[in-house]
C-alpha positions, 0 to 999 in steps of 0.5 A: 308962831303955830297954834296947835289943837289939842288933838293934834300930834308932832306927826300932824305938824310934819304931814303939814310941813311936808304937804306944804313943800309938795303938791300933794302925797299919799300914806304909801309915798309918806311912808317911803320918804326919809322924813317918816321912815326916821320916825317909823311911822306905819302907812296905816297911822299915816292914813288915819293922822290924814283923815284926821287932818282932812276932818279938820279941814286942814288937808283936802282928800283927792280921791282915795288916798292922795291928799294935798294941803288946803288953804286952811293947813297953809294958813296954819303953817304960816302961824295965821290959823289957830287950829283950835277954832277948827272943825275937831275930828271925830274919830268914828268919822275917820276911823 
């Protein structure tokens, strides 16, 4: 069972799941994926949530707009990591 943090949103779970299945992705690619099209999520919102996850150490921003899941992100998906114990993202750093 996954241990989410109070700041996490359902979208964050979907992003981590997607990145856990893929090697990497971009907000543009994600916005065109059926999983996120169904949720009607904008590219900007995807970028914002990816930046929050990166600030918490669950994803890594390779460069510009390319993101991949980290070991901590993988551990979170498998239920081995409590996201509440990760560094809390600071919106002022992200937005």
